[in-house]
C-alpha positions in Angstrom: 60.3 -200.3 -54.9 61.2 -196.6 -54.3 58.4 -194.1 -54.9 58.8 -191.6 -57.7 59.0 -187.9 -56.9 58.1 -184.8 -58.8 60.7 -182.2 -59.8 58.8 -179.5 -61.7 61.9 -177.4 -62.1 63.3 -179.8 -64.7 60.1 -180.8 -66.6 60.8 -178.5 -69.5 64.4 -179.6 -70.0 63.6 -183.3 -69.4 60.2 -183.8 -71.0 59.3 -181.1 -73.4 60.8 -182.8 -76.5 59.3 -186.1 -75.6 55.9 -184.6 -75.0 56.1 -182.5 -78.2 56.8 -185.6 -80.3 54.0 -187.4 -78.6 51.6 -184.6 -79.2 52.5 -183.5 -82.7 51.6 -186.9 -84.1 48.2 -186.7 -82.5 47.3 -183.1 -83.3 49.5 -182.3 -86.4 49.6 -178.6 -85.4 52.8 -177.0 -84.0 51.0 -174.2 -82.1 48.3 -176.5 -80.7 51.0 -179.0 -79.6 52.9 -176.3 -77.8 49.7 -175.1 -76.1 48.7 -178.5 -75.0 52.2 -179.2 -73.5 52.0 -175.8 -71.6 48.6 -176.7 -70.3 50.0 -180.1 -69.3 52.8 -178.6 -67.3 50.4 -176.1 -65.7 47.9 -178.8 -64.8 50.8 -180.9 -63.4 51.8 -178.0 -61.2 48.3 -177.5 -60.0 47.7 -181.1 -59.2 51.2 -182.1 -57.9 49.7 -182.8 -54.5 47.7 -185.6 -56.1 50.8 -187.4 -57.4 51.1 -190.7 -55.5 54.6 -191.7 -56.8 53.2 -194.9 -58.3 54.3 -193.9 -61.8 57.3 -192.1 -63.1 57.1 -188.3 -63.6 57.1 -188.7 -67.4 54.3 -191.3 -67.3 52.2 -189.0 -65.0 52.8 -186.1 -67.4 51.8 -188.2 -70.4 48.6 -189.2 -68.7 47.7 -185.5 -68.1 48.7 -184.8 -71.7 46.4 -187.5 -73.0 43.5 -185.9 -71.2 44.4 -182.5 -72.7 44.5 -184.0 -76.2 41.1 -185.7 -75.7 39.7 -182.4 -74.4 41.2 -180.6 -77.4 39.3 -183.0 -79.8 36.1 -182.8 -77.7 36.2 -179.0 -78.1 36.8 -179.2 -81.8 33.9 -181.7 -82.2 31.6 -179.6 -80.1 32.1 -176.7 -82.5 31.2 -178.8 -85.6 28.0 -177.9 -87.2 28.3 -174.4 -86.1 28.9 -171.7 -88.7 28.3 -168.2 -89.6 25.7 -167.5 -92.2 25.5 -164.2 -94.0 22.8 -163.6 -96.7 22.2 -160.5 -98.7 18.6 -160.2 -99.7 16.5 -157.8 -101.7 12.8 -157.6 -101.6 10.1 -155.0 -102.0 9.6 -154.8 -98.2 13.1 -155.0 -96.9 16.7 -154.7 -97.9 20.0 -155.5 -96.2 22.1 -158.2 -94.7 21.0 -160.9 -92.4 23.5 -162.5 -90.1 23.2 -165.3 -87.6 26.3 -166.5 -85.8 27.0 -170.0 -84.7 24.1 -171.6 -86.5 23.7 -175.3 -85.7 21.1 -177.7 -86.9 19.4 -179.1 -83.8 17.9 -181.9 -85.9 21.3 -183.0 -87.2 22.3 -185.1 -84.3 20.7 -186.7 -81.3 22.3 -186.8 -77.8 22.9 -190.5 -78.4 24.7 -189.7 -81.7 26.9 -187.2 -79.9 27.7 -189.6 -77.1 28.6 -192.4 -79.6 30.8 -190.0 -81.6 32.7 -189.0 -78.5 33.1 -192.6 -77.4 34.3 -193.6 -80.9 36.7 -190.6 -81.0 38.2 -191.7 -77.6 38.4 -195.3 -78.8 40.2 -194.2 -82.0 42.8 -192.2 -80.0 43.4 -195.1 -77.7 43.8 -197.5 -80.6 46.2 -195.2 -82.4 48.5 -195.5 -79.3 48.9 -199.2 -80.2 50.4 -198.3 -83.6 54.0 -197.5 -84.1 54.8 -193.7 -84.1 55.4 -193.8 -87.9 52.2 -195.9 -88.6 50.1 -193.5 -86.4 51.5 -190.4 -88.1 50.9 -191.8 -91.6 47.5 -193.2 -90.7 46.4 -189.8 -89.3 47.8 -187.8 -92.2 46.1 -190.0 -94.8 42.9 -191.2 -93.1 42.0 -188.3 -90.8 43.7 -185.2 -92.2 43.3 -186.3 -95.9 46.8 -185.5 -97.1 47.6 -186.7 -100.6 49.9 -189.7 -101.2 52.7 -187.6 -102.7 52.9 -185.3 -99.7 53.1 -188.2 -97.3 55.6 -190.1 -99.3 57.8 -187.1 -99.6 57.6 -186.4 -95.8 58.4 -189.9 -94.8 60.7 -190.7 -97.8 58.7 -193.8 -98.7 57.2 -195.1 -102.0 53.5 -195.1 -102.7 53.3 -198.9 -102.5 55.1 -198.7 -99.1 52.6 -196.1 -98.0 49.7 -198.3 -98.9 51.2 -201.3 -97.0 51.6 -199.1 -93.9 48.0 -197.7 -94.3 46.6 -201.3 -94.7 48.5 -202.6 -91.7 47.4 -199.6 -89.6 43.7 -199.9 -90.7 43.8 -203.6 -89.9 45.3 -203.0 -86.4 42.8 -200.2 -85.8 39.9 -202.3 -86.9 41.0 -205.2 -84.6 41.5 -202.8 -81.7 38.1 -201.0 -82.2 36.3 -204.3 -82.5 37.9 -205.5 -79.3 37.6 -202.3 -77.3 34.7 -200.3 -78.7 32.0 -202.7 -80.2 
């Protein structure tokens, strides 16, 4: 079996559309998807000396992209629970605004909760890869992003009953996958 080689000069032409389609289903944000793909190409260039040729160029880039997507969600999740609080108060002793940035409730989650949430998030991403592209996109839009039925049906040109069949099948597959791989 011949070893695969890297040819970074053609990555954008050969793989950008494929990587974009792969990414947009998972992040549902055009700008974020483009950023993640750019980061993937950059990381590939930086680590090309580590490429062993055991996988194809595309497979290698997808593995880098998967890590970038996981890191993206980790970053989002690490910012949850942080907010900006602004209060205007009036009292006899003092007047004015009180501002505290990035307030988080330290009693909200334990380290174990955080670890379990990260593991579950990674397991969900892995299990979504087992769904068809259409199933994964619809599952994400309905279950994760909270889009309404009409919006999803219009985007995919399907009926509401077809949507619910797809959602049911996706949830069943996800539950089986999570039970096997996470619990």
